[in-house]
C-alpha positions, 0 to 999 in steps of 0.5 A: 466481905469474905466471911468464915462461918463455923457452924456444926449444924449443917442446915442452920449453917447453910441458911446463914451462908445463903442469907449472907450471900444475898448481901453480896458477901462471900461465905465459906462454911466450916462444920467444926472448929478444926475445919474452921482453923484450917480454912482460916490458915489457907484463906484470907477472911475479913470476918469470922462468925463462929458457934461456941459449941462445936465438935473437935475444937470449941468455937472459943478455942478455934477463935483463940487460934485464929486471933493468934494468927491474925488478931485484927480479924473481927469476929462474932460468936453465937450460941444456943445454950452457952452459959455466962462464963462461956460467953465471957470466955469467947469475948476474951478469945476475940469475939466482939459480941455473942448472940444467943439463938434464936436471933433474926437475920436482921439482928445478925446482919446489923451486928456484923456491920457494926463490928466490921 
Protein backbone atom coordinates (compact mmCIF):
# COMPACT_ATOMS: atom_id res chain seq x y z
CA UNK A 1 0.00 0.00 0.00
CA UNK A 2 1.27 3.51 -0.83
CA UNK A 3 0.74 5.79 2.19
CA UNK A 4 0.98 9.56 2.46
CA UNK A 5 2.08 10.45 6.00
CA UNK A 6 1.72 14.11 6.97
CA UNK A 7 3.53 14.83 10.26
CA UNK A 8 5.44 17.97 11.26
CA UNK A 9 7.55 16.32 13.99
CA UNK A 10 10.42 15.05 11.85
CA UNK A 11 11.62 12.42 14.36
CA UNK A 12 8.14 11.03 15.02
CA UNK A 13 7.37 11.09 11.31
CA UNK A 14 10.54 9.15 10.52
CA UNK A 15 9.74 6.54 13.19
CA UNK A 16 6.22 6.07 11.79
CA UNK A 17 7.56 5.86 8.23
CA UNK A 18 10.18 3.25 9.11
CA UNK A 19 7.71 1.17 11.14
CA UNK A 20 5.13 1.17 8.34
CA UNK A 21 7.80 0.27 5.79
CA UNK A 22 8.64 -2.87 7.81
CA UNK A 23 5.17 -4.07 6.75
CA UNK A 24 6.11 -3.54 3.09
CA UNK A 25 4.19 -0.27 2.73
CA UNK A 26 5.64 2.54 0.64
CA UNK A 27 5.47 5.72 2.70
CA UNK A 28 6.00 9.32 1.56
CA UNK A 29 6.50 11.78 4.42
CA UNK A 30 5.32 15.40 4.21
CA UNK A 31 6.14 17.84 7.03
CA UNK A 32 3.21 20.26 6.77
CA UNK A 33 -0.27 20.48 5.32
CA UNK A 34 0.72 22.34 2.16
CA UNK A 35 3.51 19.86 1.38
CA UNK A 36 1.06 17.01 2.00
CA UNK A 37 -1.55 18.39 -0.40
CA UNK A 38 1.08 19.03 -3.09
CA UNK A 39 2.42 15.48 -2.68
CA UNK A 40 -1.13 14.12 -2.99
CA UNK A 41 -1.65 16.09 -6.20
CA UNK A 42 1.58 14.70 -7.71
CA UNK A 43 1.17 11.06 -6.61
CA UNK A 44 -1.44 8.38 -6.20
CA UNK A 45 -1.93 7.14 -2.64
CA UNK A 46 -3.91 4.27 -1.20
CA UNK A 47 -4.09 5.78 2.28
CA UNK A 48 -3.53 9.10 4.08
CA UNK A 49 -2.24 9.32 7.64
CA UNK A 50 -2.35 12.90 8.97
CA UNK A 51 -1.61 14.83 12.15
CA UNK A 52 -4.36 17.34 12.96
CA UNK A 53 -2.08 20.16 14.09
CA UNK A 54 0.31 21.12 11.32
CA UNK A 55 2.04 24.33 10.24
CA UNK A 56 0.90 26.33 7.19
CA UNK A 57 -2.28 24.27 6.72
CA UNK A 58 -3.98 22.18 9.40
CA UNK A 59 -4.40 18.46 8.93
CA UNK A 60 -8.15 18.97 8.83
CA UNK A 61 -7.91 21.54 6.03
CA UNK A 62 -5.36 19.40 4.15
CA UNK A 63 -7.71 16.43 4.39
CA UNK A 64 -10.64 18.52 3.11
CA UNK A 65 -8.59 19.43 0.03
CA UNK A 66 -7.35 15.86 -0.45
CA UNK A 67 -10.90 14.48 -0.23
CA UNK A 68 -12.04 17.17 -2.64
CA UNK A 69 -9.57 15.70 -5.12
CA UNK A 70 -10.30 12.05 -4.32
CA UNK A 71 -13.09 11.38 -1.81
CA UNK A 72 -12.49 7.62 -1.98
CA UNK A 73 -9.01 7.65 -0.42
CA UNK A 74 -9.19 6.33 3.17
CA UNK A 75 -7.64 8.46 5.91
CA UNK A 76 -6.70 8.21 9.56
CA UNK A 77 -5.92 11.26 11.69
CA UNK A 78 -3.94 11.49 14.91
CA UNK A 79 -3.22 14.19 17.45
CA UNK A 80 -1.38 14.92 20.63
CA UNK A 81 -3.61 17.67 21.94
CA UNK A 82 -6.74 18.27 19.90
CA UNK A 83 -10.02 18.84 21.60
CA UNK A 84 -13.25 17.02 20.92
CA UNK A 85 -14.39 19.60 18.33
CA UNK A 86 -11.14 19.32 16.34
CA UNK A 87 -11.46 15.55 16.34
CA UNK A 88 -15.05 15.84 15.10
CA UNK A 89 -13.99 18.34 12.41
CA UNK A 90 -11.31 15.99 11.05
CA UNK A 91 -13.84 13.16 10.84
CA UNK A 92 -16.17 15.44 8.89
CA UNK A 93 -13.23 16.29 6.61
CA UNK A 94 -12.87 12.61 5.72
CA UNK A 95 -10.90 10.78 8.41
CA UNK A 96 -12.41 7.43 9.34
CA UNK A 97 -10.94 7.66 12.83
CA UNK A 98 -8.72 9.84 15.00
CA UNK A 99 -6.11 8.44 17.37
CA UNK A 100 -4.78 10.32 20.39
CA UNK A 101 -1.04 10.32 21.02
CA UNK A 102 0.59 8.40 22.47
CA UNK A 103 -0.55 5.31 20.62
CA UNK A 104 1.20 2.01 19.99
CA UNK A 105 2.39 0.99 16.56
CA UNK A 106 0.27 -2.14 16.80
CA UNK A 107 -2.84 0.00 17.41
CA UNK A 108 -1.96 2.26 14.48
CA UNK A 109 -1.42 -0.71 12.18
CA UNK A 110 -4.70 -2.31 13.27
CA UNK A 111 -6.58 0.93 12.59
CA UNK A 112 -5.00 1.27 9.15
CA UNK A 113 -5.90 -2.32 8.25
CA UNK A 114 -9.48 -1.95 9.51
CA UNK A 115 -9.99 1.27 7.51
CA UNK A 116 -8.27 0.14 4.33
